[in-house]
N, C-alpha and C positions, 0 to 999 in steps of 0.2 A: 668771213673774217674781214674782207675788204669793206663791207658795209659798215662794220664797227669802226674801222680806221678812217673811213671817209667822212661819215656824219654821225658821231656819237650823240649829238644833241637830239637826233631823231629817236634814239632808243630811250632817252630820258623823257622826251615828250610822250612817247608811247606808254612808258611806265606810269607817268603822271595821269594820263588818260585812263589807263586801266584802274588805277587807284581811285580816281574820281568815279568811275562806273561802279566799282565795288562799294564805295560809300553810298552812292545813290541807291543801289540795290538793297543795301542793309537798311537804309532809312525807309525804303518802300516796304520791306518786310516788317520792320517795327510798326509802321503805320497800319499795315494789314492786321497785325496781332492786336493792336489797340482797337481797331474797328470790330474785330471778333469779340473782344471783351465787352464792348459797349452794346453789342447786338444780343446780349443775354445768352450766349452760348457757353458751353463748359469751359471754364478758364484754366483748367489744369494743364492742357497742352500749351496754351499761350504762356503760362507762367514758366513751364519747363523750357520753352523756347527762349524766353527772355533770360532765364538763368543760364542757359547754354551760351548765349551771346555775351553775357557779363563774364562768365568763366573763361571764354575764349580770349577776351580782352585782357583779363588778369594773367592768363597763361602766357600771352605774348609779352606782356610787360615783365613777368618773372623770368622768362627765357632771355630777354634782352639784358636784364640786370645781371643774371647769372653769367652770360657771355662776357659782359663788361668786367665782372669780377675776375673771371678766368684770365682775360687778357691782361688785367692789371697785375695779377699774381705772376703770370708768365713774364711780364716785363721786369718785375721786381726780382724774380729768380734769376733771370738773365743778367741783370745788373749785379746781383750778388755774386754770381759765378765769375764775372769779369773782375770784380774787385778782389775776390779771393785769389784768383790767378795772378793778378798784378802784384799783390803783396807777396805771394809765393815767389814770383820771379825776382822781385826786389830783395827778398831775403836770401835767395840763392846767389844773387850778384854780390851782396854784402859778405856772405860767407866765403865765397871763392876769392873775393878780393882780399879778405883777411888771410886766407890760407896761402895764396900765391904771393902776397906781399909781406909775409911773416919775416922773411930774411931782411927786407929793407927796414921793417919796423924794429928788428933787433939791433940793427946798426945805429938807429937813432935813440935807442934806449927805451922804447915804448914797451918792449917785452923783456921781463927779467931774464937774466942769464940762466936761472935754474930751469926754466921752461925749455930753453934751447938745448940743454945738455941731456934731456930725456931722450931715450931711443925711439 
């Protein structure tokens, strides 16, 4: 934990280095597959491998987009709940203000006397 607090840039540099190594390995694997294709070997395994790499990239992108959509929906739902709660509180304040100040309103003539005489 102290390592993270002291030098977080080291972790970022390490992550970038790992990503770079991963990209280099992937490029090397793709180059190897293409070499096998050009050496007149059976291309079915190479094609299956390239399809796997393509599908893995698509899956990552789909997962990222899905996660982004879920976060957006969550933020919208939270905002919606806050707005509904705020309007409910404002409505309650207006209602109780009207109820507790009915006597004062009747003195000024805002409420008809018929409403006041009901039990």
